[in-house]
Steps between C-alpha positions, in 0.01 A plus 500: 500500500421464133144534368315170465420575136870546417589170669224310319592642157867418556419142599276461194780622273738244647235230476450583131866429432682832538836483673467593865818707489358716217163541670670599826714757322199635313291559812805605702493236772774259597511160335477338844182693579339389175600138557343524846174628352498222245570239764209621712276482191618148416678609181835337430777729382723347236866512583727696268766234537593298197356153484815344348708594801617142559620461143671841506662423834636173370641669188663768714642237734653313205655820363634586842656156544677530167627846590613384844679198360693727266584760765607234752732327255798632702417247771573130479219247552524561876531833677624591847283624782677838470400532133141400581492760779633770265240431233212522749658770714471298821755396759693175484329398826162537330615268223619243756169526685308441175720200425438356848124554458526322164363803315813503284642185346870476585778243503756493777855453378744482789422796725320709239175488310449525127168596348403380151483791257158376393374566855606863461333525159179342633483739794570805285245400238231475768549863597302777349659817380392705802591292800650180626460334834752232576415217730 
């Protein structure tokens, strides 16, 4: 348990505008602990996240689309289910299931499906750099 005086001084520092992460490091407590103290005292902790995240995300998405379009130039306007499965590292059955569930736009030609290349680009541009969940 931390002394009451320490907790009160820390909360006052955050309330006065100091960054909570710096205050926590200075008094050698975890950031989460300090945020908890502030919450109990009714003091809002400002997030360190950038406020222009939406704008930055949109710019990154546009850059990624351009890059993807260039790197996928080897494919025609429509790609096979096998190619789609390779790009996303999933089985062909998974691709068929996603088509049946209408999660992937596809056109049936004879006995096989073709997926518009734009569908692939759209799906890839929605991913973030760390992970991707299909379906």
